[in-house]
C-alpha positions as a printed NumPy array, in Angstrom:
array([[  0.005,   0.003,  -0.036],
       [  1.33 ,   3.376,  -0.997],
       [  1.218,   6.455,   1.376],
       [  1.941,   9.862,   0.101],
       [  3.073,  12.481,   2.707],
       [  4.988,  15.605,   3.262],
       [  5.714,  14.508,   6.908],
       [  8.437,  12.124,   6.183],
       [ 11.559,  13.972,   7.537],
       [ 13.71 ,  13.343,  10.57 ],
       [ 13.109,   9.552,  10.483],
       [  9.375,   9.639,  10.33 ],
       [  9.202,   7.667,   7.081],
       [ 11.399,   4.894,   8.598],
       [  9.46 ,   4.826,  11.837],
       [  6.097,   4.654,  10.224],
       [  7.244,   1.887,   7.789],
       [  8.559,  -0.178,  10.787],
       [  5.596,   0.299,  13.056],
       [  3.035,  -0.182,  10.4  ],
       [  4.586,  -3.418,   9.364],
       [  4.468,  -4.607,  13.03 ],
       [  0.799,  -3.8  ,  12.987],
       [  0.382,  -6.062,   9.939],
       [  0.065,  -3.166,   7.415],
       [  3.02 ,  -3.049,   5.109],
       [  3.358,   0.354,   3.475],
       [  5.624,   2.261,   1.022],
       [  6.095,   5.82 ,   2.1  ],
       [  6.556,   8.422,  -0.691],
       [  7.585,  11.794,   0.664],
       [  7.926,  15.196,  -0.802],
       [  6.847,  18.845,  -0.075],
       [  3.148,  19.626,   0.585],
       [  2.634,  21.556,  -2.651],
       [  4.487,  18.839,  -4.648],
       [  2.459,  16.107,  -2.986],
       [ -0.822,  17.863,  -3.744],
       [  0.144,  18.347,  -7.412],
       [  1.211,  14.685,  -7.71 ],
       [ -2.204,  13.536,  -6.597],
       [ -3.958,  15.961,  -8.85 ],
       [ -1.831,  14.736, -11.793],
       [ -2.579,  11.062, -10.917],
       [ -6.381,  11.592, -10.552],
       [ -7.292,   9.379, -13.451],
       [ -4.988,   6.631, -12.439],
       [ -4.098,   7.054,  -8.681],
       [ -0.905,   5.549,  -7.309],
       [ -1.382,   6.521,  -3.638],
       [ -3.813,   4.79 ,  -1.456],
       [ -3.573,   7.15 ,   1.555],
       [ -2.349,  10.633,   1.91 ],
       [ -1.399,  12.342,   5.286],
       [  0.384,  15.452,   6.501],
       [ -1.303,  17.97 ,   4.241],
       [ -3.125,  20.784,   5.793],
       [ -6.51 ,  22.361,   4.971],
       [ -5.093,  24.486,   2.233],
       [ -3.946,  21.542,   0.185],
       [ -6.883,  19.279,   1.074],
       [ -9.423,  21.692,  -0.047],
       [ -7.79 ,  21.566,  -3.577],
       [ -7.875,  17.714,  -3.515],
       [-11.494,  17.636,  -2.453],
       [-12.555,  20.117,  -5.069],
       [-10.837,  18.109,  -7.683],
       [-12.594,  14.967,  -6.608],
       [ -9.423,  13.083,  -5.564],
       [-10.396,  12.154,  -1.971],
       [-12.809,   9.526,  -0.775],
       [-14.831,  10.316,   2.41 ],
       [-14.085,   7.879,   5.246],
       [-14.985,   8.134,   8.939],
       [-12.223,   6.503,  11.049],
       [-12.686,   4.568,  14.171],
       [-11.272,   7.363,  16.257],
       [-13.356,  10.096,  14.785],
       [-15.05 ,  10.934,  18.1  ],
       [-11.605,  11.471,  19.741],
       [-10.762,  14.582,  17.671],
       [-12.263,  17.983,  17.717],
       [-14.55 ,  18.579,  14.661],
       [-13.294,  21.898,  13.987],
       [ -9.784,  20.689,  13.436],
       [-10.949,  18.597,  10.439],
       [-13.022,  18.964,   7.404],
       [-15.011,  22.179,   7.717],
       [-17.801,  20.713,   5.349],
       [-18.677,  18.041,   7.901],
       [-18.509,  15.391,   5.204],
       [-15.458,  13.569,   6.597],
       [-13.24 ,  13.952,   3.625],
       [-10.036,  14.33 ,   5.7  ],
       [ -9.304,  13.973,   9.463],
       [ -6.776,  15.731,  11.819],
       [ -3.84 ,  14.005,  13.295],
       [ -1.123,  16.546,  14.155],
       [ -1.251,  20.283,  15.042],
       [  1.823,  22.3  ,  14.015],
       [  2.847,  25.988,  14.341],
       [  4.892,  27.38 ,  11.531],
       [  7.244,  29.794,  13.158],
       [ 10.422,  31.977,  12.753],
       [ 13.071,  30.551,  15.071],
       [ 16.181,  32.402,  16.126],
       [ 19.408,  31.615,  17.813],
       [ 19.235,  32.851,  21.514],
       [ 22.931,  33.447,  21.478],
       [ 22.32 ,  36.038,  18.609],
       [ 19.529,  38.036,  20.149],
       [ 17.652,  38.721,  23.341],
       [ 13.926,  38.674,  23.035],
       [ 13.88 ,  42.4  ,  22.999],
       [ 16.634,  42.529,  20.192],
       [ 15.001,  39.857,  18.108],
       [ 12.599,  40.495,  15.305],
       [  9.015,  40.883,  16.458],
       [  7.503,  39.766,  13.132],
       [  8.593,  38.344,   9.835],
       [  8.477,  41.779,   8.257],
       [ 11.155,  43.093,  10.429],
       [ 13.632,  40.849,   8.718],
       [ 13.704,  42.87 ,   5.524],
       [ 12.547,  46.247,   6.968],
       [ 15.375,  46.39 ,   9.64 ],
       [ 18.861,  46.475,   8.113],
       [ 20.42 ,  44.703,  11.056],
       [ 18.653,  41.521,  10.117],
       [ 19.644,  41.616,   6.417],
       [ 21.433,  38.468,   5.277],
       [ 21.135,  37.112,   8.793],
       [ 17.922,  35.068,   8.131],
       [ 17.71 ,  32.103,   5.906],
       [ 15.56 ,  32.692,   2.92 ],
       [ 14.131,  29.701,   0.932],
       [ 15.277,  28.651,  -2.579],
       [ 12.508,  26.09 ,  -3.118],
       [  8.808,  26.72 ,  -2.761],
       [  7.334,  23.094,  -3.003],
       [  7.128,  22.554,   0.875],
       [  4.073,  23.169,   3.059],
       [  6.072,  25.111,   5.573],
       [  7.324,  27.692,   3.021],
       [  3.955,  28.149,   1.457],
       [  2.338,  28.804,   4.745],
       [  4.878,  31.345,   5.656],
       [  4.069,  33.224,   2.42 ],
       [  0.361,  32.61 ,   3.072],
       [  0.705,  34.27 ,   6.47 ],
       [  2.297,  37.257,   4.931],
       [  0.222,  37.789,   1.775],
       [ -3.086,  37.266,   3.674],
       [ -2.432,  40.538,   5.304],
       [ -2.283,  42.406,   2.032],
       [ -5.514,  41.277,   0.576],
       [ -6.654,  43.586,  -2.39 ],
       [ -9.465,  42.502,  -4.77 ],
       [ -8.005,  44.876,  -7.395],
       [ -4.468,  43.758,  -6.781],
       [ -2.503,  41.185,  -8.676],
       [ -3.714,  37.7  ,  -7.664],
       [ -5.771,  39.341,  -4.943],
       [ -2.658,  41.041,  -3.372],
       [ -1.817,  44.652,  -3.16 ],
       [  1.39 ,  46.074,  -4.682],
       [  2.747,  46.614,  -1.055],
       [  2.18 ,  42.837,  -0.457],
       [  4.345,  41.916,  -3.386],
       [  7.004,  44.361,  -2.296],
       [  7.254,  42.474,   0.982],
       [  7.963,  39.22 ,  -0.828],
       [ 10.402,  40.898,  -3.127],
       [ 12.308,  42.403,  -0.091],
       [ 12.221,  38.84 ,   1.628],
       [ 14.332,  37.453,  -1.057],
       [ 16.511,  40.574,  -1.635],
       [ 17.768,  40.699,   1.913],
       [ 17.735,  37.108,   2.957],
       [ 20.639,  34.599,   3.017],
       [ 19.588,  31.791,   0.572],
       [ 19.196,  28.199,   1.914],
       [ 21.794,  25.798,   1.073],
       [ 20.805,  22.496,  -0.478],
       [ 20.996,  19.487,   2.001],
       [ 22.158,  21.796,   4.837],
       [ 19.877,  22.187,   7.845],
       [ 18.973,  25.546,   9.129],
       [ 20.234,  24.71 ,  12.592],
       [ 23.574,  23.61 ,  11.232],
       [ 23.897,  26.986,   9.616],
       [ 23.013,  28.624,  12.85 ],
       [ 25.613,  26.485,  14.748],
       [ 28.203,  27.671,  12.224],
       [ 27.111,  31.345,  12.464],
       [ 26.064,  31.622,   8.821],
       [ 22.587,  32.823,   9.741],
       [ 20.784,  33.487,  12.997],
       [ 17.229,  32.482,  12.138],
       [ 14.772,  30.891,   9.67 ],
       [ 11.482,  29.125,   9.217],
       [ 10.695,  26.021,  11.047],
       [  7.725,  23.769,  12.017],
       [  7.289,  23.418,  15.885],
       [  7.826,  19.701,  16.135],
       [ 11.223,  20.01 ,  14.295],
       [ 12.754,  22.256,  16.96 ],
       [ 13.64 ,  19.94 ,  19.903],
       [ 15.492,  17.348,  17.866],
       [ 17.56 ,  20.014,  16.02 ],
       [ 18.309,  21.808,  19.11 ],
       [ 19.694,  18.586,  20.65 ],
       [ 21.439,  17.521,  17.392],
       [ 23.236,  20.903,  16.659],
       [ 23.575,  22.354,  20.136],
       [ 21.692,  25.514,  19.212],
       [ 19.204,  26.979,  21.702],
       [ 16.476,  28.69 ,  19.947],
       [ 13.398,  31.002,  20.653],
       [ 10.455,  31.607,  18.509],
       [  9.02 ,  34.799,  17.322],
       [  5.366,  35.438,  18.149],
       [  3.966,  38.262,  15.941],
       [  1.058,  40.255,  17.158],
       [ -1.035,  38.708,  14.399],
       [ -0.123,  35.258,  15.573],
       [  1.519,  32.304,  13.67 ],
       [  0.183,  30.273,  10.826],
       [ -1.154,  26.85 ,  12.174],
       [ -1.028,  23.693,  10.236],
       [ -3.306,  20.937,  11.223],
       [ -2.052,  17.876,   9.451],
       [ -4.752,  15.557,   8.025],
       [ -5.141,  12.081,   6.791],
       [ -7.528,  10.864,   4.138],
       [ -8.292,   7.932,   1.612],
       [ -7.426,   8.605,  -1.946],
       [-10.289,   8.128,  -4.35 ],
       [ -9.845,   5.227,  -6.785],
       [ -7.571,   3.156,  -4.488],
       [ -7.785,  -0.545,  -5.274],
       [ -6.83 ,  -1.232,  -1.547],
       [ -9.614,   0.568,   0.243],
       [-10.036,  -1.855,   3.011],
       [ -6.278,  -2.015,   3.794],
       [ -6.092,   1.901,   3.445],
       [ -8.885,   2.23 ,   5.978],
       [ -7.258,  -0.121,   8.271],
       [ -4.151,   2.02 ,   8.158],
       [ -6.057,   5.196,   8.894],
       [ -7.743,   3.603,  11.774],
       [ -4.357,   2.442,  13.202],
       [ -2.353,   5.605,  12.406],
       [ -4.728,   8.163,  13.835],
       [ -5.462,   6.227,  16.937],
       [ -4.647,   7.553,  20.461],
       [ -2.018,   4.695,  20.937],
       [ -0.166,   5.32 ,  17.654],
       [ -0.357,   9.155,  17.8  ],
       [  0.941,   9.049,  21.499],
       [  3.963,   7.059,  20.236],
       [  4.368,   9.422,  17.206],
       [  4.338,  12.357,  19.636],
       [  6.858,  10.88 ,  21.92 ],
       [  9.254,  10.046,  18.994],
       [  8.86 ,  13.327,  17.117],
       [  7.828,  15.946,  19.554],
       [  4.452,  16.507,  17.818],
       [  1.195,  17.903,  19.095],
       [ -1.58 ,  15.303,  18.529],
       [ -5.055,  16.058,  17.552],
       [ -6.427,  12.852,  19.137],
       [ -7.554,  13.829,  22.728],
       [ -6.459,  10.426,  24.068],
       [ -2.89 ,  11.009,  22.596],
       [ -2.888,  14.591,  24.078],
       [ -3.42 ,  13.168,  27.482],
       [ -0.257,  10.887,  27.085],
       [  1.865,  13.538,  25.448],
       [  4.743,  15.352,  27.021],
       [  3.13 ,  18.237,  29.105],
       [  5.83 ,  20.706,  27.878],
       [  4.859,  20.02 ,  24.31 ],
       [  1.122,  20.598,  24.937],
       [  1.899,  23.679,  27.046],
       [  4.086,  25.02 ,  24.246],
       [  1.517,  24.641,  21.631],
       [ -1.268,  26.018,  23.72 ],
       [  0.91 ,  29.169,  24.178],
       [  0.953,  29.961,  20.509],
       [ -1.488,  32.455,  19.184],
       [ -2.868,  31.182,  15.889],
       [ -3.042,  33.688,  13.051],
       [ -6.484,  34.131,  11.537],
       [ -5.996,  33.358,   7.943],
       [ -8.494,  33.517,   5.251],
       [ -7.971,  29.877,   4.086],
       [-10.549,  30.172,   1.216],
       [ -8.564,  33.109,  -0.168],
       [ -5.25 ,  31.429,   0.288],
       [ -6.41 ,  28.038,  -1.246],
       [ -7.847,  29.922,  -4.391],
       [ -4.585,  31.744,  -5.003],
       [ -1.63 ,  29.796,  -3.597],
       [ -0.762,  27.952,  -6.591],
       [ -0.604,  31.142,  -8.689],
       [  1.285,  32.961,  -5.923],
       [  3.998,  30.308,  -6.01 ],
       [  4.324,  30.404,  -9.751],
       [  4.699,  34.246,  -9.594],
       [  7.287,  34.092,  -6.625],
       [  9.374,  31.292,  -8.504],
       [  9.398,  33.343, -11.73 ],
       [  9.98 ,  36.886, -10.317],
       [ 11.694,  36.711,  -7.028],
       [ 13.542,  33.564,  -6.229],
       [ 17.337,  34.218,  -6.559]])
């Protein structure tokens, strides 16, 4: 059975393959960025390869549902998650598994909380941060697209290009102009450890393991508008010829037991209430302390593909 995901980094694919096999559900994990995963499913709509997809957020799943590539399914643990975290239509097209904050993390040795940027826009508007933050060179990942969604959503303009004002596009241009481009196959935290940069984008569950691996103590920026939140979901791919096995995987993976183990291994914040009760209290407290940015997800979902095309053509250096 084939599982597509954008949540395969830091040993997740290997862990999931091993644990699923132990549960009697052999799987093949195919991992890539959230945008790339979405586009792959859309391209394969007439002849699907994947049986299950997980890790994508509402922004991507809304595109998949609209394209008719997702089959509704109600997992055994459906009453253990808050309905508002899942499919807003109430039709059960996809179900929540993990909650993630998408944040700007900075090296505590570089700045005190008072000296640090207070928002993403400070990075390019204040010269002292120029070339000290890592800017992205690839836009296929969910984290990157959510960062840009959190910025562009603030500059909605019905008469602007792709629904965004000219000032909004100036922000994106300045982001690339004053950033320090990411280095292929080189982790942000390694670059911070080597004093190449002081900060960059990160998903919250990726922070603890990187701090330990690279010896970098980081803090996160909490803008007044809040931080983009990604609720990772799981769903059945329409047209799978292994529907029964795929449903079995969803029932197993989203269960309190499996999600508690996933949280313990990867410092994630579960959506399953039973798993939250078993999770590290520090992880729960940390995520509950984050203010969630109020983003117009319908607006973002409608425009994100065109935004990324524009950014890749005009701004990526």
